[in-house]
C-alpha positions as CSV (number, residue, x, y, z in Angstrom):
1,M,67.1,128.8,58.8
2,L,69.1,128.3,62.0
3,N,67.4,124.9,62.5
4,N,68.3,123.8,58.9
5,F,72.0,124.8,59.5
6,V,72.2,122.8,62.7
7,S,70.6,119.8,61.1
8,N,73.1,119.8,58.2
9,L,76.0,120.1,60.6
10,M,74.8,117.1,62.6
11,Q,74.6,115.0,59.5
12,R,78.3,115.7,58.7
13,V,79.5,114.4,62.0
14,V,77.5,111.2,61.8
15,S,78.9,108.4,59.6
16,S,77.0,106.5,57.0
17,D,76.2,103.7,59.4
18,N,74.8,106.3,61.9
19,A,77.9,105.8,64.3
20,P,79.4,108.8,66.0
21,Y,82.5,110.3,64.5
22,M,85.8,109.4,66.2
23,P,89.2,110.9,65.4
24,Q,91.7,108.3,63.9
25,R,94.8,107.4,66.0
26,V,98.0,107.7,64.0
27,A,100.4,104.7,64.3
28,R,103.8,105.6,65.9
29,Q,106.7,105.2,63.5
30,P,109.5,102.7,64.6
31,Q,112.4,104.5,66.2
32,P,116.1,104.0,65.9
33,V,117.3,101.8,68.8
34,Y,120.8,101.4,70.3
35,L,122.1,98.3,72.1
36,E,123.8,98.7,75.4
37,L,125.9,95.9,77.0
38,K,126.0,95.4,80.8
39,L,128.1,92.7,82.6
40,F,126.8,91.4,86.0
41,E,127.8,88.6,88.3
42,E,125.2,85.9,88.9
43,N,123.0,86.5,92.0
44,S,124.5,89.9,92.5
45,T,122.1,92.5,94.0
46,S,124.3,95.4,92.9
47,L,123.3,97.4,89.9
48,T,127.0,98.2,89.2
49,T,128.5,96.4,86.3
50,V,131.6,94.3,86.9
51,T,135.0,95.2,85.4
52,E,136.7,91.8,85.9
53,M,135.6,88.2,86.0
54,K,136.9,85.6,88.6
55,P,137.6,81.9,88.3
56,G,134.8,79.5,88.9
57,K,132.1,82.2,88.7
58,R,129.1,82.7,86.4
59,Y,128.3,86.0,84.8
60,F,125.5,87.5,82.7
61,L,126.0,89.8,79.7
62,E,122.8,91.7,79.3
63,V,121.7,93.4,76.1
64,W,119.5,96.5,76.7
65,A,117.6,98.4,74.0
66,T,117.8,102.2,74.5
67,L,116.9,105.3,72.6
68,Q,120.1,107.0,73.9
69,K,122.6,107.4,71.1
70,L,125.8,105.4,71.8
71,E,129.1,106.5,70.2
72,G,130.4,104.4,67.3
73,Q,127.3,102.2,67.2
74,I,124.9,101.7,64.2
75,P,121.2,101.8,65.4
76,V,118.6,99.1,64.6
77,V,115.0,99.7,63.9
78,E,112.5,99.2,66.7
79,R,110.3,96.0,66.3
80,S,112.7,94.5,63.7
81,Q,114.0,91.0,63.9
82,L,117.5,90.7,65.2
83,K,120.1,87.9,65.3
84,L,122.5,88.3,68.2
85,S,125.6,86.3,68.9
86,L,128.5,86.5,71.4
87,R,132.1,85.3,70.8
88,T,135.4,85.2,72.6
89,H,138.9,83.7,71.9
90,Q,139.5,83.0,75.6
91,E,139.3,79.2,76.0
92,T,138.6,79.4,79.7
93,I,135.2,81.2,79.1
94,S,132.3,79.2,77.9
95,I,129.2,80.9,76.6
96,N,125.8,79.1,76.9
97,H,123.5,79.6,73.9
98,S,125.8,82.1,72.2
99,E,123.3,82.9,69.4
100,C,119.6,83.9,69.3
101,T,117.0,85.6,67.1
102,L,114.4,88.0,68.6
103,E,112.3,91.1,68.1
104,C,113.9,94.4,69.1
105,C,111.5,95.8,71.7
106,L,112.0,98.8,74.0
107,N,111.6,97.9,77.7
108,E,113.2,100.0,80.4
109,Y,112.6,97.3,83.0
110,Q,113.9,94.2,81.3
111,P,116.9,93.4,79.1
112,L,116.4,92.5,75.4
113,H,118.5,89.3,76.0
114,R,120.9,87.8,78.5
115,F,124.0,85.7,77.7
116,S,125.4,83.4,80.3
117,L,129.2,83.1,80.7
118,N,130.9,80.4,82.8
119,I,134.5,81.0,84.0
120,A,136.8,77.9,84.4
121,E,138.3,77.1,87.8
122,E,141.8,77.5,86.3
123,C,142.2,80.6,84.1
124,P,144.9,83.1,83.3
125,V,145.3,86.7,84.5
126,T,144.7,88.5,81.3
127,E,142.6,91.1,79.4
128,V,139.6,89.7,77.6
129,E,137.6,90.9,74.6
130,L,134.0,89.7,74.2
131,W,132.7,90.3,70.7
132,F,128.9,91.0,70.3
133,F,127.5,90.6,66.8
134,Y,124.2,92.0,65.4
135,Q,123.1,92.9,61.8
136,N,126.6,92.6,60.3
137,T,128.0,94.8,63.1
138,R,130.7,93.7,65.6
139,L,130.7,95.5,69.0
140,P,133.7,94.8,71.3
141,L,133.5,94.7,75.1
142,K,136.8,94.7,77.0
143,T,137.1,93.4,80.5
144,K,139.6,91.6,82.6
145,L,140.0,88.0,83.8
146,A,141.3,87.9,87.4
147,G,142.7,84.4,87.1
148,N,145.0,82.3,89.1
149,Y,148.0,81.8,86.9
150,F,150.1,84.1,84.7
151,P,150.8,83.0,81.1
152,P,154.2,84.0,79.8
153,K,154.5,87.1,77.6
154,P,155.3,86.1,74.0
155,E,158.3,88.5,73.9
156,F,159.8,86.8,77.0
157,L,159.5,83.4,75.4
158,E,161.0,84.7,72.2
159,T,164.0,86.1,74.0
160,C,164.4,82.7,75.7
161,G,164.1,80.8,72.5
162,I,161.1,78.9,73.8
163,T,158.4,79.2,71.1
164,D,155.6,76.9,69.8
165,T,156.1,74.8,72.9
166,P,153.3,74.3,75.5
167,L,154.4,74.8,79.1
168,E,152.9,72.9,82.0
169,K,151.6,74.9,84.9
170,N,154.3,73.5,87.2
171,T,157.0,75.2,85.0
172,A,159.2,78.2,85.9
173,I,161.8,79.9,83.7
174,V,164.9,81.8,84.7
175,H,166.6,83.8,81.9
176,I,170.2,85.1,82.4
177,Q,171.9,87.5,80.0
178,K,174.9,89.8,80.1
179,D,174.1,93.4,81.1
180,K,177.7,94.7,80.9
181,D,181.0,93.0,80.0
182,I,183.7,95.7,80.1
183,G,187.0,94.5,81.6
184,F,186.3,93.7,85.3
185,N,183.0,95.4,85.1
186,K,180.7,92.4,84.4
187,T,177.1,92.5,85.3
188,L,174.1,90.2,84.6
189,Q,170.4,90.7,84.2
190,I,168.2,87.9,85.6
191,K,164.4,87.5,84.9
192,G,162.2,84.8,86.2
193,W,158.6,83.8,85.3
194,A,156.3,81.2,86.8
195,Y,152.6,80.3,86.2
196,H,151.3,80.8,89.7
197,Q,153.7,83.6,90.7
198,H,152.1,87.0,90.9
199,R,155.5,88.7,91.4
200,H,157.9,87.9,88.6
201,L,161.7,88.0,89.3
202,E,163.8,90.8,87.9
203,I,167.4,91.5,88.9
204,K,169.4,94.1,87.1
205,A,173.1,95.1,87.1
206,L,174.1,92.0,89.1
207,A,177.9,91.9,89.5
208,Y,179.4,88.5,88.9
209,E,182.6,86.5,88.3
210,E,182.5,83.9,85.6
211,V,182.8,80.4,87.1
212,S,184.2,77.7,84.8
213,L,183.7,74.3,86.3
214,G,185.8,72.8,83.5
215,K,188.8,75.0,84.5
216,L,188.4,74.2,88.2
217,I,188.4,70.5,87.4
218,E,191.5,70.9,85.3
219,E,193.1,72.7,88.2
220,I,192.2,69.7,90.3
221,A,190.4,72.1,92.7
222,S,189.1,70.6,95.9
223,P,185.3,70.1,96.3
224,E,185.4,72.8,99.0
225,K,186.9,75.3,96.6
226,I,184.3,74.6,93.9
227,R,181.4,74.7,96.4
228,N,182.7,78.0,97.9
229,K,182.9,79.6,94.4
230,I,179.3,78.7,93.7
231,R,178.2,79.7,97.2
232,S,179.9,83.1,97.0
233,F,177.8,84.0,93.9
234,F,174.4,82.8,95.0
235,C,174.4,83.4,98.8
236,K,174.0,87.2,98.2
237,Q,171.0,86.9,96.0
238,S,168.2,87.2,98.6
239,N,165.5,88.1,96.0
240,L,166.4,85.1,93.9
241,I,166.5,82.7,96.9
242,L,163.1,84.0,98.2
243,W,161.6,83.7,94.8
244,L,162.8,80.1,94.4
245,K,161.6,79.2,97.9
246,H,158.1,80.5,97.1
247,L,158.1,78.3,94.0
248,I,159.0,75.2,95.9
249,E,156.4,76.0,98.5
250,C,153.8,76.4,95.8
251,Y,154.6,73.4,93.6
252,Q,156.2,71.1,96.2
253,N,158.2,68.4,94.4
254,E,156.5,69.0,91.1
255,L,158.5,72.1,90.1
256,T,160.4,72.1,86.8
257,L,162.8,75.0,86.5
258,I,164.1,75.8,83.1
259,I,167.4,77.7,83.1
260,V,168.0,79.8,79.9
261,D,171.7,80.9,80.3
262,Y,173.3,82.2,77.1
263,T,176.3,83.7,79.0
264,A,179.7,82.0,79.3
265,S,179.1,81.3,83.0
266,E,178.9,77.6,84.1
267,Q,177.1,78.2,87.3
268,P,175.5,74.9,88.4
269,W,172.0,76.1,89.4
270,E,171.2,72.7,91.0
271,M,173.7,73.7,93.8
272,I,171.9,76.9,94.9
273,E,171.6,76.6,98.7
274,L,168.1,77.5,99.8
275,D,169.0,76.9,103.4
276,E,171.7,75.1,105.3
277,N,172.5,71.9,103.3
278,C,169.3,72.4,101.3
279,Y,170.0,72.5,97.6
280,L,167.7,73.5,94.7
281,G,168.4,70.3,92.8
282,A,166.9,68.2,95.6
283,Y,163.6,70.0,95.4
284,A,163.1,70.7,91.7
285,N,163.8,69.3,88.2
286,V,166.4,71.7,86.9
287,V,167.0,71.7,83.2
288,R,169.0,73.7,80.7
289,W,167.4,75.2,77.6
290,T,169.8,75.8,74.7
291,R,169.7,76.6,71.1
292,L,170.7,74.0,68.5
293,E,171.8,74.6,65.0
294,D,171.4,72.1,62.2
295,F,173.3,73.2,59.0
296,G,172.8,76.8,59.9
297,E,169.1,76.4,60.8
298,Q,167.9,77.0,64.3
299,R,166.3,74.0,66.0
300,Q,164.0,74.3,69.0
301,L,164.1,71.9,71.9
302,E,160.6,70.6,72.7
303,I,159.1,69.8,76.1
304,T,157.4,66.4,75.9
305,A,155.7,64.3,78.5
306,D,158.0,61.2,78.2
307,S,157.5,58.3,80.4
308,L,159.7,58.0,83.4
309,K,163.0,56.2,82.8
310,P,163.9,53.7,85.5
311,G,167.3,53.7,87.1
312,Q,169.3,53.2,90.2
313,V,170.6,55.5,92.8
314,L,174.4,55.4,93.2
315,Y,175.4,56.9,96.6
316,Y,178.1,57.2,99.2
317,F,177.2,58.5,102.7
318,D,179.6,60.1,105.1
319,N,178.0,59.0,108.4
320,K,179.1,62.2,110.1
321,V,176.7,64.3,108.0
322,T,174.0,61.9,106.9
323,Q,170.7,62.2,108.6
324,P,168.6,59.1,109.6
325,E,165.7,60.3,107.5
326,E,167.9,60.2,104.4
327,K,168.9,56.6,105.0
328,Q,165.2,55.6,105.5
329,L,164.4,57.3,102.2
330,F,167.1,55.5,100.3
331,A,166.1,52.1,101.8
332,K,162.9,52.4,99.6
333,L,164.8,52.9,96.4
334,A,166.8,50.7,94.0
335,T,170.3,51.7,95.2
336,I,174.0,50.9,94.7
337,P,175.8,51.9,97.9
338,C,179.5,52.6,98.0
339,Q,181.5,52.0,101.1
340,N,184.1,54.7,100.4
341,V,184.9,57.5,98.0
342,D,187.3,55.4,95.9
343,Q,184.6,52.8,95.2
344,L,182.3,55.6,94.2
345,K,184.9,56.9,91.7
346,Q,185.4,53.4,90.3
347,Q,181.6,53.1,89.8
348,L,181.4,56.5,88.0
349,N,184.4,55.7,85.8
350,G,183.3,52.2,85.0
351,R,186.5,50.5,86.3
352,I,184.7,47.7,88.2
353,P,184.5,44.4,86.3
354,K,181.9,44.5,83.5
355,K,179.4,42.3,85.3
356,R,179.1,45.0,88.0
357,V,179.4,48.1,85.8
358,I,176.3,50.4,86.2
359,I,174.6,50.7,82.9
360,N,171.8,53.1,83.9
361,F,171.6,55.1,87.0
362,G,169.6,58.3,87.4
363,L,171.0,60.0,90.5
364,C,174.3,60.3,92.2
365,K,174.1,61.3,95.8
366,I,177.2,62.4,97.8
367,N,177.2,63.8,101.4
368,L,180.4,65.4,102.4
369,E,181.4,66.9,105.8
370,R,181.6,70.7,105.6
371,K,184.9,72.2,106.7
């Protein structure tokens, strides 16, 4: 009987085709997978992700599949087909092949996908958001752009009244407004911004005396009195002078300085002395920004790249203070020299016979001996 039992048992473990019995392997169910984003610099040997991107560099945004649950993220199914895309609003960042379709596979040694990001040589210092899309899900990645210029803050431009106007990178803005105006207690607040200036200008509670060039001219004030009035205000502003000097050093002769002054002061910023006999107006294009009203409606001035307007240089030189280099410079220009101050006045007033009246001149140059 024992032999019959063993024989029956052996027949049960042998299949119909006489093959030995093998246990069936159960297929593993797909698992929920999360997508982790890592930002690396090209050719970097460090495993540490970067927190800011620099001009002219190339970076990789790697997408890793992981089983570790990530906060605020909707998982995807392992081995499912995924459509990935990467977007950004920052124009100085270009993304190569920003979209792809692939199968979601777990691999702890290799990223699921790698996006390539190229940073322009000229880019702003700003915070950046990269938007990663998958399966109707948007995943933000915040980082910084360590650029080489500083775009103006919208609230600063709105205060200045400069909106919807593109600014060139050789532009700087100085905004002046009253801080206090109580009796003799008058103070100003001055703020300055420039594209390539990492340190913006800010001066608070600056005591000042209103200067009215119109009144001084009506009083027939001497040039020395007018100059001293201007000098007494600006010569004490070391922070302002150093800031302007740095701008001139940075932009050379290409600097355009916009003065936004809504106070009653008539300070001629062109006459700020940067050094002995070195005036701001000789090194920068100084312009005034003002608000215009048209039948109660505010109109904005616009900055446009107009063509250069030709003109002549009207000048009178006092030989006691004129340097040889200045004379050599003026020899290269279209000039109308004046032999004395009276002739200069006549030219400015148009009192010379019509055939010699200056119709269009762009610069009036006067050198006076300091007393």
